[in-house]
C-alpha positions in Angstrom: -26.1 23.4 -24.1 -26.3 22.8 -20.2 -22.8 22.0 -18.5 -22.0 18.5 -17.5 -21.5 17.3 -14.1 -18.0 17.1 -14.3 -17.7 20.9 -15.5 -20.3 21.9 -12.6 -17.7 20.3 -10.3 -14.8 22.2 -12.1 -16.6 25.3 -11.1 -16.9 24.4 -7.5 -13.4 23.5 -7.4 -12.5 26.9 -8.7 -14.8 28.6 -6.1 -14.0 26.5 -2.9 -10.8 25.4 -3.0 -7.5 26.7 -1.9 -5.2 28.6 -4.7 -2.6 25.8 -3.7 -4.9 22.9 -4.2 -4.5 20.8 -7.8 -7.8 21.3 -9.8 -9.0 18.4 -11.5 -9.4 20.5 -14.8 -6.0 21.2 -15.0 -4.5 18.0 -14.5 -1.2 17.0 -16.5 -2.9 14.4 -18.3 -2.4 10.7 -18.7 -0.3 8.4 -20.5 -2.9 7.6 -22.9 -5.6 10.1 -23.9 -9.0 9.3 -22.7 -12.3 11.2 -23.4 -13.7 13.0 -20.1 -16.6 11.5 -18.1 -19.8 13.2 -18.1 -20.2 12.8 -14.3 -16.9 12.4 -12.8 -13.7 14.5 -12.8 -10.2 12.8 -13.6 -9.1 12.3 -10.0 -12.8 11.0 -9.4 -12.4 8.6 -12.3 -8.9 7.4 -11.0 -10.0 6.6 -7.7 -13.0 4.3 -9.1 -10.4 2.3 -11.4 -8.3 1.9 -8.3 -11.1 0.7 -6.2 -12.5 -1.6 -8.9 -9.0 -3.0 -9.6 -7.9 -6.8 -9.0 -4.9 -5.3 -7.1 -7.0 -3.2 -4.6 -9.1 -6.4 -3.6 -6.0 -8.6 -2.9 -4.7 -6.1 -0.3 -7.6 -7.7 2.1 -5.2 -10.8 2.3 -1.9 -8.9 2.6 0.0 -8.4 6.0 0.3 -5.1 7.4 2.6 -6.0 10.3 1.4 -9.2 12.0 2.0 -12.2 9.5 -1.4 -14.3 8.8 -3.0 -12.9 12.1 -5.6 -15.3 13.5 -7.8 -12.6 15.1 -10.3 -10.6 12.9 -9.3 -7.1 14.4 -5.7 -7.0 13.2 -5.1 -4.8 10.4 -4.5 -6.1 6.8 -2.9 -3.8 3.9 -6.4 -2.9 2.7 -7.5 -1.6 6.5 -4.5 0.4 6.5 -5.2 1.7 3.1 -8.6 2.9 3.9 -7.5 4.5 7.1 -4.9 6.3 5.4 -7.7 7.5 2.9 -9.8 8.5 5.8 -7.1 10.9 7.3 -6.0 12.1 4.1 -9.5 13.3 3.2 -10.0 15.0 6.7 -6.6 17.1 6.2 -7.1 17.8 2.7 -10.8 19.1 3.3 -9.5 21.2 6.4 -6.9 22.8 4.0 -9.1 23.3 1.3 -7.3 20.9 -1.1 -8.7 18.3 -3.4 -9.9 15.4 -1.5 -10.9 13.5 -4.7 -7.2 13.6 -5.6 -5.8 12.7 -2.0 -8.3 10.0 -1.8 -7.3 8.4 -5.1 -3.6 8.7 -4.1 -4.3 7.0 -0.7 -6.1 4.2 -2.1 -3.6 3.2 -4.6 -0.6 4.0 -2.6 0.3 0.3 -1.5 -0.9 -1.7 -4.3 2.5 -3.2 -5.0 3.2 -4.2 -1.5 4.2 -8.0 -1.6 2.6 -10.9 0.5 4.1 -10.8 4.0 4.5 -7.0 4.1 8.1 -5.5 4.4 9.7 -8.9 5.2 8.3 -9.9 1.5 9.6 -6.7 0.3 13.3 -7.6 1.6 13.1 -10.8 0.1 12.3 -9.5 -3.2 14.8 -6.5 -3.1 17.6 -9.0 -2.4 16.6 -11.7 -5.1 16.2 -8.8 -7.7 19.8 -7.7 -7.0 21.2 -11.1 -7.3 19.3 -11.4 -10.7 21.1 -8.3 -11.8 18.0 -5.9 -11.5 18.1 -2.6 -9.4 16.0 -4.0 -6.6 12.5 -3.8 -5.4 10.7 -1.0 -3.6 7.0 -1.4 -2.9 6.3 2.4 -3.9 7.9 1.7 -7.1 5.9 -1.4 -7.6 2.7 0.3 -7.0 3.4 2.6 -9.5 4.1 -0.2 -12.1 1.0 -2.0 -10.8 -1.3 1.1 -12.0 0.9 1.9 -15.1 1.6 -1.7 -16.5 0.3 -4.7 -14.7 -3.3 -3.9 -13.9 -6.0 -4.5 -16.6 -4.3 -7.5 -18.4 -1.2 -5.6 -19.0 -2.8 -2.4 -20.2 -2.5 -0.7 -16.8 -5.2 1.9 -15.2 -4.1 4.9 -17.2 -4.1 7.4 -14.1 -3.3 11.1 -14.1 -0.1 12.2 -13.6 -0.9 13.8 -10.3 -2.0 10.7 -8.8 0.6 8.6 -10.2 3.2 11.0 -8.8 1.5 10.9 -5.3 1.7 7.0 -5.3 5.5 7.1 -6.4 6.6 9.6 -3.7 4.5 8.4 -0.8 7.4 6.7 1.0 10.5 8.6 -0.5 10.5 11.9 -2.3 8.4 14.8 -2.5 5.2 14.9 -4.4 4.4 17.7 -6.9 1.2 18.3 -5.4 0.2 19.3 -1.8 -2.3 16.3 -1.9 0.3 13.8 -2.5 2.4 15.2 0.5 -1.0 15.0 2.7 -1.0 11.2 2.0 2.5 10.7 2.7 2.4 12.1 6.3 -1.3 10.6 6.8 0.4 7.1 5.8 2.8 7.7 8.8 0.1 8.9 11.1 -2.1 6.0 10.2 0.5 3.2 10.4 2.0 3.9 13.8 -1.0 4.4 15.4 -2.9 1.4 14.2 0.3 -0.8 14.6 0.1 0.5 18.5 -3.4 -0.8 18.4 -2.3 -4.2 16.9 0.5 -4.6 19.2 -1.9 -4.0 22.1 -4.3 -6.6 20.8 -1.3 -9.1 20.5 -0.1 -8.2 23.9 3.2 -7.1 22.8 3.0 -3.7 24.7 0.5 -1.8 26.5 -0.5 1.9 26.6 1.7 2.3 29.6 4.9 1.4 27.7 4.6 4.7 25.8 6.9 7.1 27.4 4.8 9.5 29.7 6.2 12.8 27.8 4.9 11.4 24.6 1.6 10.5 25.8 1.3 13.9 27.5 1.8 15.5 24.2 -0.2 13.1 21.7 -2.7 11.8 23.9 -3.4 8.5 25.9 -5.5 6.8 23.2 -5.3 5.9 19.4 -8.2 8.4 18.8 -6.4 11.1 20.8 -3.3 11.1 19.1 -4.7 10.9 15.7 -6.7 13.7 16.6 -3.8 15.6 17.9 -1.4 15.0 14.7 -4.2 15.5 12.3 -4.8 19.1 13.9 -1.2 19.9 14.0 -0.7 19.2 10.3 -3.9 21.5 9.6 -2.5 24.2 11.7 1.3 23.9 10.6 0.8 23.5 6.8 1.0 26.1 4.1 3.3 26.0 1.4 4.4 22.5 2.6 2.6 19.8 4.9 4.0 18.9 8.1 3.7 18.7 12.0 5.1 21.4 14.0 6.4 22.1 17.5 6.3 19.5 20.3 3.9 17.4 18.6 6.4 16.7 15.9 9.0 16.1 18.2 6.7 13.6 20.1 5.8 12.0 16.9 9.4 11.3 16.0 9.8 10.0 19.5 7.0 7.6 19.1 8.2 6.5 15.8 11.5 5.9 17.4 9.8 3.8 20.3 7.7 1.6 17.8 10.8 0.7 15.9 12.5 -0.6 19.0 9.3 -2.3 20.6 7.3 -3.7 17.7 9.1 -3.3 14.1 12.3 -4.9 15.5 10.6 -6.8 18.2 11.8 -10.6 18.0 8.6 -11.7 19.1 6.8 -9.8 16.3 9.3 -10.9 13.7 9.9 -14.3 14.7 8.1 -15.9 11.7 9.5 -13.5 9.1 12.6 -15.7 8.3 10.1 -18.1 7.2 8.4 -15.7 4.9 11.6 -14.3 3.5 12.5 -18.0 2.8 9.3 -18.7 1.2 9.5 -15.7 -1.1 12.9 -16.3 -2.0 12.2 -20.0 -3.1 9.1 -18.9 -4.8 11.2 -16.4 -7.0 14.0 -18.7 -7.6 11.6 -21.3 -8.9 9.9 -19.0 -11.5 13.2 -17.8 -12.6 14.3 -21.3 -13.5 10.8 -22.5 -14.6 9.1 -19.5 -16.3 6.7 -21.4 -18.2 5.2 -22.1 -15.0 4.2 -18.5 -14.5 0.7 -17.5 -15.1 0.0 -16.6 -18.9 0.1 -13.0 -18.7 3.6 -13.1 -16.9 4.7 -15.6 -19.5 4.3 -12.9 -22.2 5.7 -10.2 -19.8 9.0 -12.3 -19.3 9.3 -12.4 -23.4 9.4 -8.6 -23.4 10.8 -7.5 -20.1 12.7 -10.4 -19.1 11.9 -13.5 -16.5 13.6 -11.9 -13.6 11.3 -9.0 -13.7 8.0 -11.1 -14.4 8.9 -13.3 -11.7 9.0 -10.4 -9.2 5.8 -9.0 -10.8 4.0 -12.3 -10.1 5.1 -12.9 -6.8 4.5 -9.2 -5.6 0.9 -9.5 -6.6 0.3 -12.6 -4.5 -1.5 -12.4 -1.2 -0.1 -14.1 1.9 -2.4 -17.1 1.6 -1.9 -17.8 -2.2 1.7 -17.6 -1.8 1.8 -20.1 1.0 -0.8 -22.4 -1.2 1.8 -22.1 -4.2 4.6 -22.9 -1.8 2.7 -25.9 -0.5 2.1 -27.2 -3.9 5.8 -26.9 -5.2 7.7 -27.9 -2.3 5.9 -29.7 0.3 5.0 -33.4 -0.5 1.3 -34.3 -0.6 0.1 -36.8 2.1 -0.8 -40.3 0.9 -4.4 -40.8 1.8 -6.4 -43.9 2.4 -8.4 -43.3 -0.8 -5.1 -43.1 -2.9 -3.8 -46.3 -1.2 -7.2 -48.2 -2.0 -6.8 -46.9 -5.8 -3.3 -48.2 -6.1 -4.1 -51.7 -4.7 -7.1 -51.7 -7.3 -4.8 -51.1 -10.1 -2.5 -54.1 -9.2 
């Protein structure tokens, strides 16, 4: 009997990947047993499940840094995710690691992000704590999305390696080198595309970046990404990381971005409104659980209203959260047609 395409891929992985790579044939299992696919490996299958999920599609309308940007060229959470995936695949391929695993982790790493980016995350974190829960972290929520919330509450049933990489992409150390590749690719992506967006928003210009940083990393986004990717490739072995003056310059660039963009009053001027919006929505559903969507009403019975309300709001896009807020808290306009109908009823 001829080998399946999946089995042929297994053989290719053994021949061409590094001994440090995670081989799809020997993945550590899923939460629920699943018959193997004839064509795709387990990691390829995980990637496809993530891409076809509702949570992945919603990323296109979730904030990256700038809240509800008007221009078409600002990043969203989806474009950020795609850039992380591209960088991770480049590094994984150069290190002869498993590109499919790195891609799956990268595509799923931000599925749990709230509307309005980190402002929404802070609002839910505080609301959770006030409701007696442990708090809210987007990376924990990303794991919850793929384990519990997707697929009408059945989850995506991903492999351990993908789930571990998603959970550890911000804090902690992934068990696989592919997961660690995604963690550093995330930082490379967001620092550089946030610079690009900030320049487009006239918040800063290239010359604002210290000359000593630009001398090491480069004078354009593409130059910086190239320098950082090459440094990761050259300095990675038993672990993944930058090296030498590139690492020092990148840390300085990260500090500069926090001072100039992430804590910039102009960039963050709308965030208090986003925090208020998310907080009011959460408190509304906490007190009116019957107004949750049917799936979350059922979840409230199993895990409590505080948890279910947070899950519901965390899954909202920016524009849907605004729409719901308006419906709940903003008085509807009295139109001429409404007035005419009222007169007719007299």
